[in-house]
N, C-alpha and C positions, 0 to 999 in steps of 0.2 A: 503494500500500500504506499501510496506517495506521502510524504511528510512534510508539513507546512511550518515545522518549528523552526526552520532556518531561514524563512523568508517566503516571499510571494511568487515562487515558481510554480506554475500551473498550467497543465494543458487542457484544452477544451476540444471537445468532440462535436462534429457538425449536428448531430442528432440532439444536442443539448444547446443549440444556438439560442434559444428563448432565455435559458438560465444564464447564459454566458452575458447576454444584453441585460438582463436584470442585475447581474453583478457589476458589470461595467457602469451602470447607471448610478448606482450606490457608492461605488468605489471612493470618490472624492470626499464623502461626508462620513466615512467610517472611522472608528478609532482603530488602532493596530489590532487589538483583540477581536473586535467585531470583523474586521477585514479577514482574519484566520478562519473565523467561523463561516462567513459568507463565500470565502474561497473553497473551503471544505465542500460546501453544497452546491458549488458551481458546475460540477460535471456528473454529480450523482446525489441521489436522495440518501440521507444517512440518519442513524440513530444518534443520540447524544454520546453514546459509548463510541461510535465510530468517529465522531467529530473530536472527541477527546484523544483518541489514539492517533488520529491524523495530525492534529495541530500540536499535541504536547501540552495542552491545557489541562488543568485539573478538573475533576468533575464539577466542583463548585463554579468554577470560572466559566467553563463551557456551557453548562446548562443555564447559569444566570444570563450569559451573553445571549445564547439563543432565545431564551425567554424574552429579553429585551427586544430582540429583533422580531419576534412574533407580535409583541405589543405594538411595535412600530409599522407592522403590515408588511415586513419584508421576508418573513419566513412563515410557513404554514405547515400544518400536519397533512400528511398524505392519505390518512386513514389506514395504513398498512402498520403492521407490527412485525418485528424479527428479533431473534435471539441475540443477546449481547454476549460479550466474551465469558461471563458467567453463567450463560444459559437462560437468563431471564428475558422475557419479551419486553421489547420497548417500542415506543412510537418511532416511526420514521418521519423525517423532516424534509422540506424542500424549499428553495426559493419561491417566492410568489411570482406569478407569471404576469 
């Protein structure tokens, strides 16, 4: 899995063009931590656990940041759930379209 803990190096696939455009539209107004969370969601829908693993952020920081992005209307629940590293089911998140 790609890591974002060293900086904003990220590839985008054509099938996720809408998410890439959403990501680019908010990039100038994001904090560094918000940027990591949005970048993690730019090419795939992810659980908080996957965001934490990809960004190197603690659970508390990643989930609080994602929650703030939900409140700001930039991230939304997909309605899907999948297992975390511990086997528990977790909500999957995506950038708003």
